[in-house]
C-alpha positions as CSV (number, residue, x, y, z in Angstrom):
1,M,11.8,3.8,-67.7
2,S,8.5,1.9,-68.2
3,E,6.8,5.0,-69.6
4,T,9.5,5.2,-72.3
5,K,9.6,1.5,-73.0
6,Q,5.9,0.9,-73.8
7,P,5.6,3.6,-76.5
8,L,8.7,2.2,-78.1
9,E,7.3,-1.3,-78.2
10,I,4.0,-0.1,-79.6
11,E,5.8,1.9,-82.2
12,S,7.8,-1.2,-83.3
13,I,4.6,-3.2,-83.5
14,Q,3.0,-0.6,-85.6
15,Q,6.0,-0.4,-87.9
16,L,6.1,-4.2,-88.3
17,M,2.3,-4.4,-89.0
18,T,2.6,-1.6,-91.6
19,R,5.4,-3.5,-93.4
20,I,3.5,-6.8,-93.4
21,N,0.4,-5.0,-94.7
22,E,2.4,-3.5,-97.5
23,I,3.7,-6.9,-98.5
24,S,0.2,-8.4,-98.2
25,N,-1.4,-5.7,-100.3
26,K,1.3,-6.1,-103.0
27,Y,0.6,-9.8,-103.4
28,E,-3.2,-9.2,-103.2
29,E,-2.8,-7.0,-106.3
30,I,-0.7,-9.6,-108.0
31,S,-3.5,-12.2,-107.2
32,K,-6.1,-10.0,-108.8
33,V,-4.2,-9.5,-112.0
34,S,-3.3,-13.2,-112.2
35,G,-6.8,-14.5,-111.4
36,D,-5.6,-16.5,-108.3
37,N,-8.5,-15.2,-106.3
38,F,-11.0,-17.1,-108.5
39,N,-12.2,-20.4,-107.1
40,V,-15.1,-22.3,-108.7
41,F,-16.2,-23.8,-105.4
42,R,-16.3,-20.5,-103.6
43,V,-18.2,-18.9,-106.5
44,I,-21.0,-21.5,-106.2
45,E,-21.0,-21.3,-102.4
46,L,-20.2,-24.9,-101.6
47,T,-17.1,-24.2,-99.6
48,S,-18.1,-26.0,-96.4
49,D,-20.8,-28.5,-97.6
50,E,-19.4,-31.8,-96.3
51,V,-21.6,-34.1,-98.3
52,R,-22.3,-32.3,-101.6
53,L,-18.7,-31.1,-102.0
54,H,-16.0,-32.5,-99.8
55,S,-17.0,-36.1,-99.4
56,K,-18.1,-36.4,-103.0
57,F,-14.9,-34.8,-104.4
58,L,-12.6,-36.9,-102.2
59,A,-14.6,-40.1,-103.0
60,E,-14.5,-39.4,-106.7
61,L,-10.7,-39.1,-106.7
62,L,-10.4,-42.3,-104.5
63,N,-12.7,-44.3,-106.7
64,P,-10.8,-46.6,-109.1
65,K,-13.8,-46.3,-111.5
66,G,-14.0,-42.5,-111.1
67,S,-14.5,-40.1,-114.0
68,H,-10.9,-39.0,-113.7
69,G,-10.0,-42.1,-115.7
70,Q,-6.8,-42.8,-113.7
71,G,-7.9,-46.1,-112.3
72,S,-6.6,-46.8,-108.7
73,K,-3.7,-44.3,-109.0
74,F,-5.1,-41.8,-106.5
75,L,-6.4,-44.5,-104.1
76,D,-2.9,-46.1,-104.3
77,L,-1.4,-42.7,-103.3
78,F,-3.8,-42.6,-100.3
79,I,-3.0,-46.2,-99.3
80,Q,0.8,-45.5,-99.5
81,Q,0.6,-42.2,-97.6
82,F,-1.3,-43.7,-94.6
83,D,0.5,-47.1,-94.7
84,I,-2.7,-49.1,-95.3
85,K,-1.7,-52.8,-95.7
86,N,-4.8,-54.9,-96.3
87,V,-6.9,-53.1,-98.9
88,D,-6.8,-54.2,-102.6
89,S,-7.2,-50.9,-104.6
90,E,-7.9,-52.7,-107.8
91,T,-11.1,-54.3,-106.6
92,S,-12.2,-51.5,-104.3
93,K,-15.6,-49.8,-104.5
94,V,-16.2,-46.3,-103.1
95,S,-19.5,-44.9,-101.8
96,V,-20.6,-41.7,-100.1
97,E,-23.1,-41.6,-97.2
98,E,-23.3,-45.4,-97.1
99,S,-25.9,-46.8,-94.9
100,I,-24.7,-49.5,-92.5
101,G,-28.2,-50.2,-91.0
102,N,-30.6,-48.5,-88.7
103,K,-28.8,-46.4,-86.1
104,T,-28.8,-47.9,-82.6
105,T,-26.7,-46.9,-79.6
106,T,-23.7,-48.9,-80.8
107,T,-24.4,-49.9,-84.4
108,G,-25.7,-48.5,-87.7
109,G,-25.8,-45.0,-89.2
110,R,-24.2,-43.6,-92.4
111,I,-20.5,-43.6,-93.2
112,D,-19.3,-40.4,-95.0
113,I,-16.8,-42.3,-97.3
114,L,-16.6,-46.1,-97.4
115,I,-14.0,-47.9,-99.5
116,E,-14.4,-51.7,-99.6
117,D,-12.6,-54.3,-101.7
118,T,-13.8,-57.8,-102.7
119,N,-12.4,-59.3,-99.6
120,K,-14.5,-57.0,-97.4
121,H,-11.4,-55.0,-96.2
122,T,-12.4,-51.4,-95.7
123,I,-11.3,-47.8,-95.3
124,I,-13.8,-45.7,-93.4
125,I,-13.5,-41.9,-93.4
126,E,-15.5,-39.8,-91.1
127,N,-15.4,-36.3,-92.7
128,K,-15.9,-33.2,-90.5
129,I,-15.7,-29.7,-91.9
130,Y,-17.9,-27.9,-89.3
131,A,-20.5,-30.4,-88.2
132,S,-20.5,-31.6,-84.6
133,D,-19.7,-35.2,-83.7
134,Q,-22.6,-37.6,-83.2
135,E,-22.9,-39.7,-80.1
136,N,-21.0,-43.1,-80.5
137,Q,-20.3,-42.3,-84.1
138,L,-16.8,-43.7,-84.3
139,L,-17.8,-46.6,-82.1
140,R,-20.7,-47.5,-84.4
141,Y,-18.3,-47.5,-87.4
142,Y,-15.8,-49.6,-85.4
143,N,-18.5,-52.2,-84.7
144,Y,-19.2,-52.3,-88.5
145,S,-15.6,-52.8,-89.5
146,R,-12.4,-52.6,-87.5
147,D,-10.2,-51.9,-90.6
148,N,-8.6,-48.4,-91.2
149,I,-11.0,-45.9,-89.6
150,F,-10.0,-42.3,-90.2
151,Y,-11.4,-39.2,-88.5
152,L,-10.8,-36.3,-90.9
153,N,-11.2,-32.7,-89.9
154,L,-9.7,-29.3,-90.9
155,D,-6.9,-29.1,-88.3
156,G,-6.4,-32.6,-86.9
157,S,-8.2,-31.9,-83.6
158,D,-9.5,-34.7,-81.5
159,P,-13.1,-35.9,-81.8
160,S,-15.4,-35.5,-78.8
161,E,-15.1,-38.3,-76.3
162,N,-18.7,-39.4,-76.6
163,S,-18.0,-40.2,-80.3
164,Y,-15.5,-42.9,-79.6
165,Q,-16.1,-43.9,-76.0
166,D,-13.5,-46.5,-75.0
167,L,-11.8,-46.7,-78.3
168,E,-8.1,-45.6,-78.4
169,K,-6.7,-43.0,-80.8
170,D,-4.0,-44.4,-83.1
171,K,-5.0,-47.9,-82.2
172,H,-8.7,-48.2,-83.2
173,F,-8.9,-45.0,-85.3
174,K,-6.5,-42.4,-86.7
175,I,-7.0,-38.6,-86.9
176,I,-6.0,-36.9,-90.1
177,S,-6.3,-33.3,-91.2
178,Y,-7.2,-31.4,-94.3
179,E,-4.5,-28.8,-93.3
180,Y,-1.6,-31.3,-93.7
181,D,-2.6,-34.8,-94.6
182,I,-5.2,-34.3,-97.3
183,L,-3.3,-31.3,-98.8
184,N,-0.2,-33.5,-99.1
185,W,-2.2,-36.3,-100.8
186,L,-3.9,-33.8,-103.2
187,E,-0.6,-32.3,-104.2
188,N,0.6,-35.8,-105.1
189,C,-2.6,-36.4,-107.0
190,K,-2.0,-33.1,-108.9
191,K,1.5,-34.2,-109.8
192,E,0.1,-37.4,-111.3
193,S,-2.3,-35.3,-113.4
194,V,0.3,-32.9,-114.9
195,S,-0.5,-34.0,-118.4
196,L,-4.3,-33.8,-117.9
197,P,-5.1,-30.1,-117.7
198,L,-8.9,-30.3,-116.8
199,L,-8.2,-32.8,-114.0
200,R,-5.1,-31.0,-112.8
201,E,-6.9,-27.7,-112.6
202,G,-9.9,-29.2,-110.9
203,I,-7.6,-30.6,-108.2
204,A,-5.8,-27.2,-108.0
205,H,-9.1,-25.4,-107.4
206,Y,-9.9,-27.8,-104.6
207,I,-6.4,-27.4,-103.1
208,N,-7.0,-23.6,-103.2
209,L,-10.2,-24.1,-101.3
210,I,-8.7,-26.2,-98.6
211,K,-5.9,-23.7,-98.1
212,H,-8.6,-21.0,-97.8
213,L,-10.5,-23.1,-95.2
214,T,-7.4,-23.8,-93.2
215,G,-6.0,-20.3,-93.2
216,Q,-3.0,-21.1,-95.4
217,S,-1.7,-18.5,-97.9
218,N,-1.7,-19.6,-101.5
219,N,1.3,-17.4,-102.2
220,T,4.5,-19.0,-101.1
221,T,6.5,-16.1,-102.4
222,M,4.6,-13.7,-100.1
223,D,5.1,-16.2,-97.2
224,K,8.8,-16.2,-97.8
225,E,9.0,-12.4,-97.9
226,I,7.1,-12.1,-94.6
227,I,9.3,-14.9,-93.0
228,D,12.4,-13.0,-94.2
229,L,11.0,-9.8,-92.7
230,L,10.3,-11.5,-89.3
231,A,13.6,-13.4,-89.1
232,T,15.6,-10.6,-87.3
233,P,16.1,-10.4,-83.6
234,Q,13.9,-7.3,-83.1
235,N,11.2,-8.3,-85.5
236,I,10.7,-11.8,-84.2
237,K,10.6,-10.4,-80.7
238,T,7.9,-8.0,-81.8
239,A,6.0,-10.7,-83.8
240,I,5.8,-13.0,-80.7
241,K,4.3,-10.1,-78.7
242,I,1.7,-9.8,-81.4
243,E,1.1,-13.6,-81.5
244,N,0.5,-13.6,-77.8
245,S,-2.3,-11.1,-78.2
246,I,-4.0,-12.6,-81.2
247,K,-6.4,-14.9,-79.2
248,G,-7.5,-11.9,-77.2
249,A,-8.1,-9.8,-80.3
250,K,-10.2,-12.6,-81.9
251,S,-12.2,-13.0,-78.6
252,K,-12.9,-9.3,-78.5
253,I,-14.1,-9.1,-82.1
254,Q,-16.3,-12.1,-81.7
255,W,-17.8,-11.0,-78.3
256,N,-18.5,-7.5,-79.8
257,F,-20.5,-9.4,-82.5
258,W,-22.6,-11.2,-80.0
259,K,-23.2,-8.1,-77.8
260,Q,-24.2,-6.1,-80.9
261,L,-26.5,-8.9,-82.0
262,R,-28.2,-9.0,-78.6
263,E,-28.7,-5.2,-78.6
264,E,-30.2,-5.2,-82.0
265,F,-32.7,-8.0,-81.2
266,K,-33.6,-6.1,-78.0
267,S,-34.2,-2.9,-80.0
268,R,-36.6,-4.9,-82.2
269,D,-38.6,-6.2,-79.1
270,I,-37.3,-9.7,-79.4
271,T,-36.8,-11.4,-76.0
272,L,-33.8,-13.7,-75.8
273,L,-33.0,-16.5,-73.4
274,E,-30.6,-15.6,-70.6
275,E,-27.5,-17.7,-69.9
276,S,-29.0,-19.0,-66.7
277,K,-31.9,-20.6,-68.7
278,S,-29.6,-22.6,-71.1
279,E,-26.0,-23.7,-71.3
280,R,-26.2,-23.0,-75.0
281,V,-26.4,-19.2,-74.6
282,V,-23.3,-17.3,-75.4
283,S,-21.2,-15.6,-72.7
284,E,-17.9,-13.7,-72.7
285,G,-16.3,-16.6,-70.9
286,K,-17.4,-19.1,-73.6
287,V,-16.0,-16.9,-76.3
288,K,-12.6,-16.7,-74.6
289,D,-12.6,-20.4,-74.1
290,Y,-13.4,-21.0,-77.8
291,Y,-9.9,-19.7,-78.7
292,S,-8.0,-21.0,-75.7
293,N,-9.3,-24.5,-75.5
294,K,-8.6,-26.5,-78.8
295,R,-10.7,-29.4,-77.6
296,N,-13.7,-27.2,-77.0
297,K,-16.5,-28.4,-79.3
298,K,-19.5,-26.9,-77.6
299,N,-21.7,-24.7,-79.7
300,Y,-23.3,-21.5,-78.3
301,G,-25.4,-18.6,-79.4
302,L,-28.6,-16.6,-78.9
303,W,-32.1,-18.0,-78.7
304,T,-35.7,-16.8,-78.6
305,Q,-38.8,-18.8,-78.0
306,I,-41.3,-18.4,-80.9
307,L,-43.9,-21.1,-80.3
308,K,-45.0,-23.7,-77.8
309,I,-46.7,-27.0,-78.8
310,D,-47.7,-29.1,-75.8
311,D,-44.4,-29.8,-74.1
312,T,-42.3,-28.9,-77.1
313,I,-40.9,-25.4,-77.6
314,I,-39.9,-24.1,-81.1
315,Y,-36.9,-21.8,-80.9
316,F,-35.2,-19.5,-83.4
317,G,-31.5,-19.3,-82.7
318,I,-28.2,-17.9,-84.0
319,E,-25.3,-20.2,-83.2
320,L,-21.6,-20.7,-83.6
321,G,-20.0,-24.1,-84.3
322,E,-17.2,-22.7,-86.4
323,N,-19.3,-20.7,-88.9
324,I,-22.3,-18.6,-87.7
325,Y,-25.6,-20.2,-88.7
326,F,-29.2,-19.6,-87.8
327,G,-32.6,-21.3,-87.9
328,F,-35.4,-23.2,-86.1
329,R,-35.1,-26.0,-83.7
330,A,-37.4,-28.0,-81.4
331,G,-36.6,-28.5,-77.7
332,Q,-38.1,-30.3,-74.7
333,K,-36.5,-28.9,-71.5
334,E,-32.7,-29.3,-72.3
335,N,-33.3,-32.1,-74.9
336,W,-32.4,-30.4,-78.2
337,K,-31.9,-33.5,-80.3
338,I,-35.5,-34.1,-81.4
339,S,-35.9,-32.0,-84.6
340,D,-35.8,-35.0,-87.0
341,K,-38.7,-36.8,-85.4
342,A,-41.6,-37.7,-87.7
343,E,-44.1,-35.6,-85.8
344,Y,-42.2,-32.4,-87.0
345,E,-42.2,-33.3,-90.7
346,E,-44.8,-30.7,-91.5
347,I,-42.8,-28.0,-89.7
348,R,-39.6,-28.9,-91.5
349,H,-41.5,-28.7,-94.8
350,L,-42.9,-25.3,-93.9
351,I,-39.4,-24.0,-93.1
352,K,-38.1,-25.3,-96.5
353,E,-40.9,-23.3,-98.1
354,I,-39.7,-20.1,-96.4
355,D,-36.2,-20.7,-97.9
356,D,-35.0,-23.8,-99.7
357,N,-31.5,-23.2,-98.3
358,Y,-32.6,-24.4,-94.9
359,K,-31.3,-27.9,-94.1
360,S,-32.6,-30.2,-91.4
361,S,-30.8,-32.4,-88.9
362,P,-31.5,-34.2,-85.6
363,W,-30.7,-30.8,-83.9
364,W,-32.4,-28.5,-86.4
365,L,-35.8,-28.3,-88.0
366,G,-34.0,-26.0,-90.5
367,W,-30.6,-24.2,-90.4
368,K,-28.5,-22.2,-92.8
369,Y,-25.4,-20.0,-92.8
370,V,-25.7,-16.3,-92.3
371,T,-24.7,-14.0,-95.1
372,P,-21.9,-13.1,-95.4
373,Q,-20.5,-16.3,-94.1
374,L,-18.6,-15.7,-90.8
375,N,-16.0,-18.3,-89.8
376,F,-14.9,-17.3,-86.4
377,K,-12.7,-20.4,-86.0
378,E,-10.4,-20.0,-89.0
379,F,-10.7,-16.2,-88.8
380,N,-9.2,-15.8,-92.2
381,T,-11.7,-13.9,-94.4
382,T,-12.3,-10.2,-95.1
383,D,-15.9,-10.5,-93.9
384,V,-14.6,-11.5,-90.4
385,F,-11.8,-9.0,-90.4
386,N,-14.2,-6.2,-91.2
387,L,-16.2,-6.9,-88.1
388,A,-13.5,-5.0,-86.2
389,D,-14.9,-1.9,-87.9
390,R,-17.8,-0.6,-85.8
391,N,-19.9,0.7,-88.7
392,N,-19.5,-2.6,-90.7
393,L,-20.3,-4.6,-87.6
394,E,-23.5,-2.7,-87.0
395,Q,-24.6,-3.2,-90.7
396,V,-23.8,-6.9,-90.7
397,V,-25.8,-7.4,-87.5
398,K,-28.8,-5.3,-88.7
399,D,-28.9,-7.5,-91.8
400,I,-28.8,-10.8,-89.9
401,V,-31.5,-9.6,-87.4
402,Q,-33.8,-8.4,-90.2
403,K,-33.5,-11.7,-92.1
404,S,-34.1,-13.6,-88.8
405,I,-37.3,-11.5,-88.1
406,N,-38.5,-11.9,-91.7
407,D,-38.2,-15.7,-91.4
408,I,-39.8,-15.9,-88.0
409,E,-42.8,-13.8,-89.1
410,R,-43.3,-16.0,-92.2
411,F,-43.1,-19.1,-90.1
412,L,-45.7,-17.8,-87.7
413,E,-48.0,-16.6,-90.5
414,N,-47.9,-20.0,-92.2
415,Y,-48.0,-22.3,-89.2
């Protein structure tokens, strides 16, 4: 009985997948012909830059004096959507990366988007695309102003507890998402711009990008056709069986990537840290937990020691937050948050000379995304899908390892 049942279930899954692929391919061809695949932000590779794109774009729309020329119209829509009572949109000023003093344990830092009216009432938006939370970040903002603090990220997941400490969600700060809240607001902004083609299309491009980052199809007709296909007793039963296996499939593809990466480094005589030496080293269990635990914010990857300066070790690492990125960082035992110290300024400058795309932070002397960009969280791009093909996986990994070795060698030559 069971021997007959299993092949029948696999056959029904294969048939359903074939039909969905046919629908997807049909609409992909339609998108090519219509130009829907073109997005200006993706072309100039700013898709996940929190400051240079997302914070600036949102702030420009929210700014009553913004170049859109619509006064406080878009800010009013934001205030209305989130039921903000005490902010006067007419007198509000909007700033990006606004300094609120030198950072201490509980005060200071920089606010991603700050909106403040003449009565000093504020809206604070902490904007997270892929960056990790900073210690006491929301607490520091709360101590600056207790008005309207929003924690914005792609899917509405919670911030890390060390960011807000004893503050209470929904009482002291609110969590909002690009996936639902910002998209809803942007759609309303686009409706208000219907007679202004350049502004309307600019917002449309940004909406297209947000849907791409949050794994939402731009083609509602395709979605409807797939929904209609699934909405039968047998197909929905089969679809749920597929859904239950998706996390496992994602974990397998990502873990194969790390295994192949480790093997390729080993073949090039690069010694990597073992998991027992650092909690930041990838393991199969961490990969599985990445997809099963929504609150999991811990980054992990592969590391090699390239230089020792007194009690400081300079590492080169490839790491996953949501996207895969690589670069150089300084560490002292398990203290990784020292790369922005003044004593490492010369090293940070040297890394920028290797490649101007390297960006620094308290955790990194210099980091940048790998090419092609691999977003293992959203898992919604062709580049990630293609890693399921062994030949493609091997080529992508070879390219990443070669680029890593080139940058390590240039660093050591110039240090």
